[in-house]
C-alpha positions as MATLAB code, in Angstrom:
seq = 'XXXXXXXXXXXXXXXXXXXXXXXXXXXXXXXXXXXXXXXXXXXXXXXXXXXXXXXXXXXXXXXXXXXXXXXXXXXXXXXXXXXXXXXXXXXXXXXXXXXXXXXXXXXXXXXXXXXXXXXXXXXXXXXXXXXXXXXXXXXXXXXXXXXXXXXXXXXXXXXXXXXXXXXXXXXXXXXXXXXXXXXXXXXXXXXXXXXXXXXXXXXXXXXXXXXXXXXXXXXXXXXXXXXXXXXXXXXXXXXXXXXXXXXXXXXXXXXXXXXXXXXXXXXXXXXXXXXXXXXXXXXXXXXXXX';
ca = [
      19.275   -2.203   10.417;
      20.215   -0.215    7.301;
      22.673   -2.943    6.329;
      19.974   -5.560    6.742;
      17.674   -3.664    4.354;
      20.444   -3.452    1.762;
      21.077   -7.193    2.006;
      17.415   -8.232    1.806;
      16.403   -9.061   -1.774;
      13.531   -7.090   -3.274;
      10.195   -8.830   -3.222;
       9.749  -11.017   -6.292;
       6.565  -11.207   -8.329;
       5.823  -14.664   -6.896;
       6.399  -13.502   -3.322;
       4.221  -10.443   -3.828;
       1.330  -12.503   -5.219;
       1.582  -15.085   -2.428;
       1.724  -12.483    0.352;
      -0.882  -10.232   -1.224;
      -3.332  -13.120   -1.593;
      -2.640  -14.347    1.928;
      -3.292  -10.895    3.355;
      -6.365  -10.515    1.158;
      -7.867  -13.807    2.319;
      -7.330  -12.808    5.929;
      -8.407   -9.148    5.806;
     -10.208   -8.504    2.520;
      -7.672   -5.787    1.678;
      -6.925   -5.498   -2.025;
      -3.444   -4.656   -3.325;
      -3.094   -4.205   -7.067;
       0.202   -4.756   -8.894;
       0.920   -1.028   -8.969;
       0.903   -1.080   -5.149;
       3.728   -3.623   -5.020;
       6.415   -1.107   -4.036;
       4.320    0.312   -1.216;
       3.393   -3.175   -0.058;
       7.066   -4.187    0.064;
       8.143   -1.004    1.847;
       5.564   -1.441    4.614;
       6.410   -5.087    5.330;
      10.199   -4.975    4.888;
      10.868   -3.939    8.493;
       9.099   -7.065    9.721;
      11.703   -9.282    8.063;
      14.364   -7.610   10.173;
      12.212   -7.893   13.293;
      11.819  -11.644   12.741;
      15.399  -12.167   11.508;
      14.188  -13.391    8.116;
      16.084  -12.892    4.868;
      13.445  -13.198    2.176;
       9.786  -12.400    1.732;
       9.181  -16.101    1.046;
      10.437  -16.849    4.557;
       8.068  -14.187    5.873;
       5.179  -15.788    3.963;
       6.007  -19.136    5.560;
       6.211  -17.464    8.969;
       2.717  -15.986    8.616;
       1.288  -19.317    7.532;
       2.950  -21.814    9.839;
       4.861  -20.263   12.751;
       3.411  -20.883   16.252;
       3.580  -17.128   16.923;
       1.983  -16.152   13.620;
      -1.040  -14.593   15.353;
       1.217  -11.998   16.984;
       2.832  -11.197   13.661;
      -0.541  -10.738   11.989;
      -1.240   -7.903   14.430;
       1.883   -6.190   13.114;
       0.717   -6.745    9.526;
      -2.673   -5.196   10.296;
      -1.007   -2.090   11.728;
       1.356   -1.695    8.776;
      -1.101   -2.280    5.932;
      -4.229   -0.487    7.108;
      -4.950    3.213    6.600;
      -5.737    4.952    9.884;
      -6.119    8.629    8.998;
      -9.001   10.084   11.003;
     -10.034   13.011   13.195;
     -13.012   14.309   15.151;
     -16.059   15.492   13.157;
     -14.778   14.069    9.892;
     -17.280   14.647    7.045;
     -19.281   17.025    9.228;
     -22.215   17.316    6.811;
     -23.046   13.641    7.356;
     -22.580   13.898   11.104;
     -24.951   16.872   11.184;
     -27.520   14.799    9.300;
     -27.049   11.993   11.813;
     -27.598   14.369   14.743;
     -30.430   16.449   13.307;
     -32.386   13.886   11.263;
     -31.383   10.294   11.922;
     -31.235   10.395   15.721;
     -34.757   11.884   16.037;
     -36.030    9.099   13.769;
     -34.299    6.454   15.864;
     -35.494    8.020   19.111;
     -39.102    7.493   18.013;
     -38.399    4.137   16.422;
     -36.856    2.508   19.495;
     -38.635    4.484   22.221;
     -40.274    1.387   23.702;
     -36.967   -0.273   24.584;
     -35.106    2.868   25.730;
     -31.852    1.507   24.373;
     -29.704    2.875   21.549;
     -26.673    1.105   20.071;
     -24.375    2.492   17.371;
     -21.400    0.699   15.809;
     -18.370    2.494   14.390;
     -16.855   -0.251   12.229;
     -13.264    0.499   11.280;
     -13.066    3.106   14.044;
      -9.273    3.539   13.780;
      -8.038    5.429   16.847;
     -11.531    6.188   18.121;
     -12.273    9.754   17.067;
     -15.386    8.749   15.117;
     -16.866    6.726   17.992;
     -16.354    9.562   20.474;
     -17.825   12.032   17.980;
     -20.938    9.849   17.684;
     -21.269    9.731   21.478;
     -20.999   13.519   21.683;
     -23.694   13.977   19.024;
     -26.016   11.571   20.813;
     -25.557   13.395   24.097;
     -26.010   16.832   22.549;
     -29.460   15.975   21.173;
     -30.868   15.419   24.684;
     -33.168   12.814   23.133;
     -31.796    9.864   25.057;
     -31.607   11.010   28.684;
     -32.190    8.044   30.938;
     -31.671    5.556   28.104;
     -29.079    2.827   27.863;
     -26.747    4.175   25.173;
     -23.714    2.340   23.801;
     -21.307    3.267   21.017;
     -19.159    0.351   19.891;
     -15.873    0.937   18.090;
     -14.061   -1.882   16.297;
     -10.912   -1.991   14.228;
      -8.582   -4.688   12.963;
      -5.575   -2.824   14.363;
      -4.626   -3.662   17.934;
      -2.601   -0.445   18.193;
      -5.532    1.703   17.103;
      -7.854    0.100   19.646;
      -5.313    0.740   22.410;
      -5.275    4.451   21.484;
      -9.067    4.573   21.335;
      -9.442    3.024   24.761;
      -7.027    5.525   26.251;
      -9.014    8.464   24.871;
      -6.107   10.929   24.770;
      -5.414   12.890   21.573;
      -3.088   15.428   20.029;
      -4.023   18.702   18.379;
      -4.268   17.219   14.862;
      -7.338   15.220   15.854;
      -9.285   18.440   16.476;
      -8.751   20.118   13.113;
     -12.491   20.404   12.328;
     -14.116   20.197   15.760;
     -15.989   23.330   16.903;
     -14.136   24.968   19.762;
     -17.231   25.047   21.987;
     -17.639   21.297   21.555;
     -14.006   20.722   22.447;
     -14.311   22.757   25.634;
     -17.475   20.911   26.646;
     -16.258   17.355   26.161;
     -12.463   17.361   26.546;
      -9.923   18.259   29.204;
      -6.408   19.566   28.474;
      -3.667   17.805   30.423;
       0.099   17.614   30.138;
       0.002   14.359   28.142;
      -2.681   15.461   25.685;
      -6.372   16.220   25.340;
      -8.557   13.747   27.273;
     -12.135   12.716   26.487;
     -14.301   13.453   29.530;
     -15.592   10.449   31.460;
     -19.264   11.048   30.593;
     -18.418   10.474   26.923;
     -15.791    7.763   27.491;
     -18.251    5.684   29.491;
     -20.588    5.514   26.491;
     -17.923    4.014   24.215;
     -16.612    0.464   24.099;
     -13.716   -0.645   21.884;
     -12.598   -4.061   20.668;
     -10.211   -5.393   18.052;
     -12.205   -7.077   15.306;
     -11.712   -8.417   11.815;
     -14.981   -7.770    9.979;
     -14.528  -10.954    7.975;
     -14.923  -12.922   11.218;
     -18.707  -12.690   11.457;
     -19.007  -14.780   14.620;
     -16.982  -12.251   16.575;
     -19.094   -9.390   15.275;
     -22.226  -11.141   16.503;
     -21.003  -10.663   20.062;
     -22.041   -7.021   19.687;
     -25.674   -7.996   19.411;
     -27.992   -5.869   17.304;
     -27.410   -2.182   16.625;
     -29.526    0.749   15.446;
     -26.902    2.386   13.235;
     -23.589    1.439   11.645;
     -20.901    3.876   10.572;
     -18.464    2.361    8.082;
     -16.918    5.299    6.281;
     -14.019    5.146    3.844;
     -13.162    1.534    4.551;
     -15.021   -0.443    1.885;
     -12.929    1.202   -0.844;
      -9.910   -0.790    0.377;
     -11.644   -4.192    0.197;
     -11.981   -6.608   -2.693;
     -15.476   -7.176   -4.099;
     -16.117  -10.468   -2.298;
     -15.045   -9.113    1.080;
     -17.084   -5.959    0.542;
     -20.192   -8.068    0.058;
     -19.452  -10.136    3.183;
     -19.061   -7.006    5.292;
     -22.258   -5.431    3.979;
     -24.163   -8.670    4.610;
     -22.815   -8.629    8.161;
     -24.039   -5.073    8.699;
     -27.472   -6.005    7.362;
     -27.618   -8.936    9.766;
     -26.533   -6.902   12.791;
     -28.890   -3.951   12.192;
     -32.324   -3.880   13.718;
     -35.080   -3.485   11.100;
     -35.232    0.235   10.387;
     -31.569    0.646   11.331;
     -29.312    2.846    9.206;
     -25.952    2.364    7.499;
     -23.704    5.376    6.873;
     -20.912    5.007    4.309;
     -18.225    7.397    3.118;
     -19.055   10.008    0.484;
     -17.298    8.009   -2.260;
     -18.872    4.672   -1.337;
     -22.189    3.111   -2.311;
     -23.976   -0.230   -2.372;
     -24.426   -0.136   -6.133;
     -23.619   -3.602   -7.528;
     -23.112   -4.887   -3.977;
     -26.588   -5.571   -2.560;
     -30.233   -4.604   -2.891;
     -31.062   -5.504    0.714;
     -31.069   -1.861    1.860;
     -33.375    0.994    0.921;
     -32.302    4.601    0.488;
     -33.239    7.080    3.180;
     -33.397   10.574    1.712;
     -32.328   13.291    4.134;
     -32.123   17.040    3.609;
     -28.374   17.030    3.066;
     -27.437   13.407    2.582;
     -28.452    9.934    1.457;
     -27.964    6.949    3.765;
     -29.016    3.324    3.674;
     -31.700    1.774    5.840;
     -32.567   -1.820    6.557;
     -36.267   -2.162    5.694;
     -38.584   -2.354    8.673;
     -40.236   -5.401    7.128;
     -37.808   -8.118    6.080;
     -38.539  -11.279    4.181;
     -36.606  -13.670    6.423;
     -35.861  -14.138   10.099;
     -32.735  -12.367   11.312;
     -30.449  -14.171   13.791;
     -30.083  -12.711   17.273;
];
């Protein structure tokens, strides 16, 4: 393997542009020229795996090979950032539990159904955290509650579905919460069944809107620290998708460094005690698809 890497030519400017643009069109991920070295390093092992000698051959493989779909799953895993853990950005999660969930409980009381989407859920910690917060409020006893987690990475979704984690995932979780909702076993820390049963995970590319519509409508969307990796056009497509999938009055929670400034005016700001989130207006000017 080491010999193969030495023999493989470095990625040329033309190859980088072709591959970068191909990946961008498929995923929305943006790679600037100063990320060329990192881009090459992450994909180089795939040339060896496919017995290819140049990045141009790899480009052709991704475009035309009958098994290209399988290779794209490998690309997604290598090029996406999957750093996450339970209770990440706790101040926002506390606002969700203490302020947003009571609002939603009143808002959707007539249908007794709550749906939350963790878009870009990585290995599932965020989705399970959301389920725990919902359960801890005791506002939704007897309701139909579903937390949907989606990610472009097949590997991440497999981990999320398993619901077994190492110690690093618990770096900010309160110990009492961990004891209440997890079980220590020899192979790791398992999410208890009462929380697992609330969560549903599927691989999804957010640029494929038709697949996202299979979720139906949701009352809240978490999409934190993902938009910063997308190009402007893809960012707008994803935000438009969230707007479409949210019920009127539904909320969108972004990462602390993300905003909808210069992206869309379709959302209104919801001012909370310790945070600002976006809300789809209760009254909209056009009919939303089901």
